[in-house]
N, C-alpha and C positions, 0 to 999 in steps of 0.2 A: 389638631392632629389626633387621630383615634388612638386611645391608650391600649396598648397590646397587653393581653392577658399573660404573656410570657415575661413581661417586665418584672424584674425581681431584684432586690438589693439585699445582700447578705454579707456579714463580716467575713473577711478572708484572713485576717490576723488581728492583733490587738491595735493596729494602726492603719488598716486598709479595709476598704469595702469593694465588693465585686458587684457591678451592675450587669445583669444578664438580660439580653433581649430575645433570647431563643437558643435553641440547641444547635441549629444548623447555620452554616455559612451561606446565606441566601441574599439576593439583592435587597429584599425588603428589610431583613434584619440589619444588613450593613447600612442601609439608609437611616434606620433608627439610630444606630451607633453614631453615624455622622451628624445627624440632626442634634442629638444630645451633646455630643462633643462640641459642636459649633456653639450651642447655647451656653455651655460652660465657659467657653473662651470669651464670648461677648458679655456674659453675666457671671463673672467669677464669684464664687461663694467663699466668704471668709471662713478660714479653717481648713480649706483644701490646699495641701502642699503641692500636689501634682496629680495628673491623671493620665492613664495610658490606654488608648483605644485598642481593641483587638477585633477579630473577625465578628464575634457575636457578643462582645462584652466590653466594659470599661473598668479598669482597676483604678480606684481612687485612693490616694495616700492622704491621710488625715494628720493635721498638725495637732497631735494630742497634748502638746504643752499648753495650748490655748483653747481647746475645745474637746468635745468627746465624740467618739465614733457614732454613738447613738444620736447625738444632735445633728451631725452631718447626714446621717441616714435619713432623718426626717426632712432636712433641707433638700436633699436630692429627690426624695419622693415628691415634695411640693414642686420642685423645679420641673419634674416630668409633666405634672399637670398644668404647669404654667407655660409650657412650650408654645402652644397655639400655632399659628401659621407664621413662623419665623421665616425671614427671607434668607435663603442660603446663597452663598457665593456660587457663581457659575463654575462648573468643572471645565477644565481645559483639555485639549487633545495635545499630548506631548509626543513628538516624533523623536525616537531614539535610534540614531544610526549605529549599526553594529558590524564589526569585523568578526565573523564567526570562525571558529576553529583555529588550528595552528597554535602558536605560543599564546595567543589571546584566549583561546578556548580549548585547553588541554583535555577537557572531559567530554568534548563533543562526540568522540569515538565511543566512549563508554555509554553515553545516553543512547546513541544509535544501536549499539549492541544489546543493551538492556531491553530495548523495545522492539528489537528485530526489524529495524528499518535502516536505511542508508543515512549517511551524514547529510547529504543534500536534502533528504526528507525531513530531517530534524530542522534544518535551516528554514525550509519552506513552511513547515507546520508552525514553527515558533514565530516566524515573521508575518504570518497571515492571521494570527489570533486577534481576537477582540478582548482587550485587557482594560482593567480599571484598578486603581490603587485602593486597597482595602484599608490599610493603615500604615503608619510610619513607625518603625521600631528596630529592635536588635541593637543597632548603633544609630546615632543621630543621622537623619536623612535617608535611612535605608527603607525603600518602598517595598512592602509586601504586595505583590501584583497578582490579582486573581484573573482567571480566564484561560489558564494553560490547557491546551489540548490534552485529553487523557492519554493519547498515544505517546506523549512525551514525559509522563510522570516517571520520576526516577528517585529512589531513596537517596538521602544525604549520604555523604561519604562515611565509612566506618571510622576513619581517623581524620578529623578536621585538619586543614592546613594551618600552619602557624602564620602564614602570610598570604593573603589574597590581595592582588593589586587593586587599587582604586579603579572604579569604572568597569569592573568585571560584571558581565551579564551571566546569570546563573539560574539553575533549576534545583529546587529542593522539594522533593515529594510532588505535591500537586500545585506548587507555586513557582513563580519565577520572580526574579528580583535583580537589583543592581546594587553592587557594593559602592557606596558613595566615597568611602575612605579605605585606605589600606588597613586591613584588620585580619585577625584569624577568621576562619569560616569553613563550614563543612558542606556547602552546596556545590553542585556540579558546574564547573565553569565552562560555558559554551561559546563565549565571545567577550568582546570588550567594546565599549563606546568611546569615541574621542571627545565626547561632551562631558564637561564637568557638571554634575547634577547637584553638588552640594559643596559649600564653602564653610568650614567649621568656624571661621572668623565672622561670617555673615549668614547665620542660619535662617534669618528672616527672608533671605533671597533664594531659598531652595527652589530648584527648577520644578520639582515634583511634589505634589501635595496630596493628601487624602482625597479620594473621590475623582481624581483626574483620570482621563483615559490615556492609554499608552499604545503607541504603534511602533513596532520594531522594524527598521528598514536595513536590509543587508547592504554593505558597501565593500569595496575591494581594498586591498592593502595600500594602494597609491592614495586613494581618497582619505583613508584613515590617517596616514602620515601627514597629509596636507592639512587636515583639520586639526590634528594635534599640535601642529606648529603654528597655526593661525591664532 
């Protein structure tokens, strides 16, 4: 793998390191994030407590009781040069069925009004997009999904909801995502899927993973209820 001149590791605190692969959220930068994350999963470095991929960076937590931040920084630098042509897992195309609007998508009207388009335009534009999962974060199993049409970009709510139903499909700024679990949240809810994408008791069986492709497919209320009960 060609070493990017943008690759940089700097301390973010007394126990964390920030690995930066570039300043912009681009496919090449995200591919570098994915490759290095995958390498760290398959080749765990002693002294790393956890790591959290982002759009253009990885935040590494260091077990400072057993090693130093400086030592891990050197190990990470060497790991980058050791990457080589590692074999990456195939990305999957995940089809997410969505009932848009109504009680399942109370902010669909707001997204339409904010962008000066109709509700049906929102559904059409959202469901015809080409999406990929940049990373998993915020809560366990929450996919940050890139590829949202700029015509649908909508700021997050001024006041987050205390309760967002699990399986809600939402828009936050230039991103779209799916709430895997009931939780607080400030994204605009435009629909809901009858599909369980994450089980907190079996996180290893998560339906959606980093780098997967996503296709949203509109369904009607009858199919939504049928699938929820199956």
